[in-house]
Phi, psi and omega in degrees: 000125179284173187298319181296315180292324179297313180297320179297316180298315179297315182298312183295331180272341186265316192295322177295322182289323177300312182294325175296311182295324177296321185295325184296302176296330179295319175297318178298320180295317178296319175301319179295320178297315177297318178297318179291333177292329177288301172179169184294329180296319178293319177301316178296320180294319176299317180301315181291308183298320182292325178298312179297318181300313186283340171300316178291317183301311187277351169294328184257023181291349176299339178296338175256308187293320180282337186283312189302308181292328180290319177297319179299317179299314180294324180294312182297319181277003175062035177268072190291316180300315180293323179297315180296321178292318179301317179297314180297315181294317179298321179298314179295317180296321181297315181293318180297313180297321180298313179294321179296317178296321178300313179296319180294318179296316180295321183290326186245017184301318180298315181295315183293320179291327180295339179296338181271353179051051178282168174295165182302317182291318178294323179297317178299314181292318180295321179295316178298317180298312184297315181298312183289326180286333181297334180301332180274001183300313179304320182288323178298313183288324177294319177296320178301315181293312184298316180291326177297318176298315180298325175294319178295331178272009178067042171236060187291341181296332179296326176298319177295313180297323177299316182291327177296318178300314179296312184297308183294313182294323181291317180297311182298312182292323177300314181293318181295310186286321187280319188257304184293310180269002171061036174277352176066221183295332176296323179293324178297318181290315180300319180301319180296315182296317179296318181300317181284335173297312179299314183294320180296321177298317181296307186294325180289322177295317178298318181299318180299326179282335182274340181299138177278153178290162176303144182291158191294337180279356179051052183296133177290134182262133172281089186298324180298318179297317181296314179298318178297320179295318182299313183280334177295308178293318181299324182297312182293320179289327177299312180298315179299315183291325178298312179296314186294315182289325177293324176296315179295324176294324178300320178299322177286320183299315181292329176292323181292336180278354178274300178189168178298324180293320181294318180293323177295314180294317179298322178299314181293318179298319179290329174295317177295319179299315176300321180294324182290316187281352179296339180299323179268328181298330176298317178295321181297316180290321174297324181296330178305311182290312185293315181293318177299324177295315176302315183294319179295327180269009177061037173266133183285104181293325186303327181246026187266161175291330180299316178299313180300320181292316178297319180296317181296315178299318181296319179299315181294317181296317183296319179294318177299313181298321180297311183294313183295313183291324180296327181276318192251013185304312183296325178293320180295319178296319181297325179297329183271319183226197185276169185292341182299314180294325179296332179290344179279351183271121177254179183299318182298319181291321176303310182297317180296321178297314179298318180296324180298327177281323179297310181286318184296333182304316182287325178298319179292320179298312180303325177305311179293321179296315182298320178293321178296327179278003182063036178252058183294328180294315179293319176304319181287314187294319181294325178289323178296312181295317180297323178295318178298317177300319179297315177304307185297316181297314179297314181299319179294313183292327181294337176295333182261324179213109182278077184215168178298331179301319178299320180293320181284333172295315179298321177296318180296319178297321178294324179290326177300313179296316183299320179293314182293314182294321179299319180295316181294319182295323186286334179266354180276136180283000000 
């Protein structure tokens, strides 16, 4: 593949994913803006409820991360019967996991929210938000699975169209239900659930039309092998996601124990952080398909032009993110909420926030590369260890200074390990 074709291939697989990833935190930022328009109490409640919700969501991210490279492998090797069974099994598993998670969240919402020790009013609002948003979990996970399959089949634009549906409908419905019809925080939650229902219907219908028919030889599928592959990859990504999401929840939880202002600011900062890293995460997700294709065709990724190009793009993006966020962080916070929270940001917090994007960019890229190389075990272990490093660092530093700065130092230390270990794993045979 020449240089021009390589860049085109990376671009065509990256830009729909980038726009999809941008839309998710953007919708979260808009929701936060609507919540802050209501009052600071509602913003704090959204921060608490959303944290619990996304712990569950990202524990099951294997429905997307494990799916894309495996689908790409089956597609490239023309194992159509096996691919169709994998899609069908994954769809059923996604819906089942979604409904089970919904029941668990509703049943234990009071207990989970209580871990953040919010005020009584914030607790009531957060509980209402979490219960109503949980209704959309089956649709969120089904949409996650369907779009992941379509990316593996090299139809990444469907991911973009799906995100547009979610973003536009969520923003419109949130404003109508929360502000115009005065449902408050309940309206924000209901809007999210309805949006993912619409998106799941769209992406699943498209997937059904894109699926190839059974091959003419009517090959018998080893269903046990396919299910084992689904759960083998899924298990490692599940463990990885559980540690990583609990660590991110811990960062919010410790902020909530400081003050209402700190949890509100930390919620906004993490929203901005999510928005920042999507620039590289798009490359990482595209890399799952491209690297898996290289591996299936027995092309050496370690010495390939694809590796050099991905690394160069990531370096440029990471430097830009560091400089931009370090300079304009307080302005970005002010755009989402009031100027009071922006005044809590000092120079140290600016630098730490920027560094987390600079270092994290490579950590996120290695995630996609490792999955493409079918190194799900290594992908899982480095995230588990990095999360433990983050837990220990934050806990130690908070003994000396109970501030957001301690939390962001801990996050940076965890990302340093994740980046270094990810680099070593991807070049190891």
